[in-house]
Structures are given as C-alpha cells and as structure tokens.
N, C-alpha and C positions, 0 to 999 in steps of 0.2 A: 403043588403050592401048599403051604399048610398055614394054617390061621396064624400059630406061634411064629414062624416067619414073618408072615406081614406085619403083624403088633413090633415084631423086633425091629423091620425096617421102619415103620413109622417112626416110632420112638430115636431111633438114629437118624430120621430125617429132620426132625423137631431139633435136637440137640445137637446134631453136626458134630458127633465126637462118639465115636464107639465105645471106648470106655465107660463115660458119664451114661449112655445108654445101654451098655449091658449091665451097671449096677441098677439103673431104675428098673429093668427086668428080672433083675435077680437069679443074671446067668454070667458067666464067666466071659471077657472079652472073646477070646476065642470060639468058644461056642456061638457068641452073635454073630461075629465076622463068618463063620462056616457057613451058619444058617443064610446069612446074606448072600454071599457067595453064589449058594445054590441055589437061592431065588433069582440071580441073575442068570444063572446058567440056563434056568427054565426059561425065561422072559428072552433070553439070545440078546441081550442089550447089559452095557453097565448102569448099573443105579447111582453109584458114587463116582465122583474122582478122588482118589487116595492121593493127597500131598505130604508126605511126611507123617504126622501124628494128625493132621487134619483132614475132613473130607467135607465133599460140598456136592449138591445135588446135580446130576447133567439134567439134560432134560430129557430124557426118559425118564428118570427118576420123579422129575418134577410132575410129568404127565401120571406116573406112577401112584403118587404119594397122594393125588386125588379119588382115583377110582379104588386103593387102600382102605382110603378114609370109610368111602361107602358100603365096602365090603363087611369091615367091623360093625356100621351101625346099622346093616343089616343082619348082621349074625347078631346082635345083641336084640333085636326086634324081634327076631323069629323064637331068641329063646323067650322072650319076655310074653309072647304069643302064647306059647306052648305052655309056659309056666302059668298062664291066667286061666289055661283049661281047667284047672282043678277049683275055679271059683275063689281060690284063696287070694283074699285081698290081702296083701304083704309086699314089704319091701319098701321104697323109697320114693317119695313125689317130690320132686321140684318143681317149685312155682315161683316166676319171674313176676314183679310188680313194680310199678312207676310209683314212687311214693305219696303219687295225688290221690293212688287207689287203696291207701291202707284202712282209713275208715269203713271201706265198701268190705275188704278182704276178712278184718280179723274178727266180725261177728260171727262169720262160718266156718272160723277153727276149729272153733270149743267144740261144736256138734257134731265136723267132720269126723276131730280126732276122737270122740267119744263113741260114734259109730263103728269106727276101722281103728281100733286100737292098734292093730298091726302093722300098720302104717306110718314111715317116718316122714314127717312133712319137711323139707325145707324150703325156705323161703328167701328168697335173693330180690335186691331191692337194686334198682337202677335206671337211669334213664332209658328212655323206649330205644334210642338205637342202639345202644350197649346192649340191651337184653334182646331184642330180635335179632342180632347178630349171634348170641348165645342158641336164642330157639331154632335157628336156621342152624349151626353147627351140631344140634341134638344134646346141647349140654342143658336144657330146661324141657319138661314135658307140656308144659303150658304156659302162656304170659298172660296176665291181666294188664289193658293199659290203655290209657287216651291215643289216641292214632288218627293221625289224617290218611287217608287211603291214598295210594299213588300205583298207577299201572305197575311199576315193579312189583308192588305187592303180590299179584296175580300168578307170580309165576315162583314166588318164594312161601307165600303166609296162605294160610285156609282163616278167614275171618268170619268170626259172629257177632253180630250185633249184640251189646249188651243193652245199653241207654244213653240215653244222651243228658248231658248237665249243664246248666247254664252257667258262665262264668259271672260272677258276683263280687261286689265289695265283701270283703268280713271283717268284722270288729268285734268287740266284746260288746256285751250288755251295756256294761259302763261306761261305753264310749259317746261321746257327745253325739255322734253321729248315727249313734244305734236307731233311732228312732225313723230316720228319713225313710221316706217311700219308695225313694230311686234317687239316682245322683248321677249326674253327667261325666263326661270322658274329663272334660276340661276341669271338673271341679275335684274331681280324683288326681288329678296332675298337680294339686297346689297340697295335695295332703302328704304328709309323711309316712313313706309305704316302707314294710319289710315285704319281700317279693322271694319267689322262688331262682334259685341261679340259672342263668343262663344255659340251654340246653333241656330244660324240663319245657315240654310241649306247650304249657301253660304259659311260662314265661315268654318264650317266643311267639305268642298270639297277641301278647298284651306289648311287647315290643314293636311288634306289626303294627297293633292298632296307633299306639302312642305317635309312630313314624307319620302313619298314612294323616291324622289330626296335626299334625308341625306342633306335638306337645312333648314336653320334656318333663319326666314325674320325679317327683323329688324319693328318689330311693335311697332310702338310710340304711339297710341293712339287706343283706341276700345270704339265703340258707339254702342248704342243697339237700337239706331233711325236710319234708311238709309237718312231719308231729313238733319238730322243733317250732317251726314258723308259727304252727297255731297256738305251741305253747304260748309263744313270746308276746301273742296278739292277746290270746285268754288274758295274761297277767299284767297288762301292760295297755298305754294309752297307743296304739299301733292300729293302722289297718295292713288289709293285704290285698290280694284278689285273688279267686280261685274259683276252680269250679265247685258250684252246691254241695255234690253228693261227699265231696270232703270231710263238711261239718257232723256227717250222720251220728259220729259219736260225741262232740262236741255242746255239751247241754247249755254252755255259759255264751257259745258265738252266736251271731245275727248274720245273715246275708241280705245285703240291702242289692237289690237290680243297678242295674246301670241303665243308663234312658237313651232313648234312641233304638237302634238296632241290636235285637238280641243275640249276643253270643254264645254259642253252644260247642262242647267238646265232647265227640262220639268217644264212648268207650265198646271195647271189644274184649274178646277171646281170642287169643292169637292161638296156632296150631302150625307146626312144619308143615309145608305141603306135600302132601302123599305120605308123611310120615304114620309110622303106628302109634295111636291112640293108647295110651295105657289106661285100663279099666279104671285105675287109682285118680287117674286125670279126669275122665268122665266123670264118675262118680263126685269128685269135689266141686266140677263145675255144676253139678245138676244141686248141689247144696247153698253153693255161691244165689242159683239163679233162685232157690227156694228160699234163704234169706233176703233176698232183696226184694221178693214179691210180700214179704211178710206170714 
C-alpha cells in the first residue's frame, strides 16, 4: 500500500468520478484506475461500485475512506514534526477566528509577523460551528473562538481558556445613551439595534435572554461581519450588544453594562484533540497571550 494510492483513492471517493479525480491528481485515468485496482486487490475487497461511467463507494470503501484520511493526516503531521526539528520556523499557519475575536487577534498579527517573517499567516473567519468542523478535519492549525463547552468537546477538542468577556450594550460616544451607568434588558428591547446574524455565539445568547424575558427586541439590521457592525455603530445612532473585548481597537465606542445578572462569553484557544501542534501555532498563541497581557 502506497501513499499515492491512498491519495488517488481519497480524491476518487470525494469526486466519485475517475476522470475528474485523475485530472485533479495530475495523472491519466488509466494510471489512477490501475492504482486503485491494486489497492483493492491488496485489501481483498472492492472499494467502488463501477456502473458505466459512474462510480460509488461500497461499504468497504466508506470504511476505508475514514482511515485513509487519518493515514494522510498522520503522514503530513509526521513530515511537519521532522521538518520543525531543524528549528526553522517557516511555512503556513492557518488560524480560524470567529468575527467577534477580530479586535483581539489583530494586535498580535503585526508583531508576530515581524518576528517570524518566514511564516505565511492565513486567517479564516466563520461561525464557531463552521470553524470547529474545519479544525477537527485538520484544515486549521488553531482556532480562537467564544465557545460554550459541551461533553462532546472533550473527545474532539483540546481547550485552553483565554479570558472571560462581559456582554454589554455598545454605542458611539455621541449616542444619547453613551453616559448611562447601566441599562436594563427591558429598556434594551426598546432601542433600535444592529446585531450579529443568527449563528454567531453572541447572537444566540441574546436571543435566549430576550426569549426568557418575554421581550421582542427592535432588530433593524443584522450583519454577519462584526467589523462592519461596529463601523455602523461608530458612524450612526445605532446600538448593538457584544462582548466588551470586541471594542479593544475602537476608541470612539463605549460599552454600557446590562443591569441585573452579568452575562459573560468564554474565550478559548481550541486545538484538534490529539493532533500535532505546529511550532508556529504555539509561538503565535504565546504572542497573542503576551499582547492581551499588555
């Protein structure tokens, strides 16, 4: 069994088309078909049902696909580990970030890049659920997110608590409510709000809070980008509700506490459970913590 055979099989299983899989692997269709046939002979079972020009995975193929991906992942991790033995900090670092984490992430990028110019940084934004799936599939090296821990996380994620951030009303310093010492949830429901779109952790919490209080907020605008949302609040007579850490780089915005019970979001550094941690990822996390501590 060879690594190239496994790679051919994975691509064919993903595309369910030998011609397209061969093109994606830069080999001829006959070469790909031959290599997969040899793999099937070695395993003693068919991996694909071939129906004319179409193929589909057999039950054995579906089982082997899971293990094949793990094999390739392990090979790539071992290559990375050996490569880093030379103490050469180069390559690509893929960081997943929820939008509410932008203000925390950005101050750490410039100093890190200056220290390690050989590292290409790729930052990918998305919802926590989307990014956690990619982390589990090893498509990301590390994830920074506000997260509600569940029992299933213990089997698939390694979590390092970073900080707690209080949920507060956010307005510009010019807003009529900017000088309030605090505001009740009931009064918040009477204000025209710009909020993160559904699916963002802070929005899910807000919907739950308003629902439990039997309140219907005046949501005028929903945005799936926190930077755009804060820009809108900064320039106009709008209010939003976010975690206070989101305001780190926004000098013209103020956070007003919500009276009653204080609500917090928990920020974590998330790693793939049992996965190899790139040296560059560990160094970046150290830089991030250093930046947060000032």
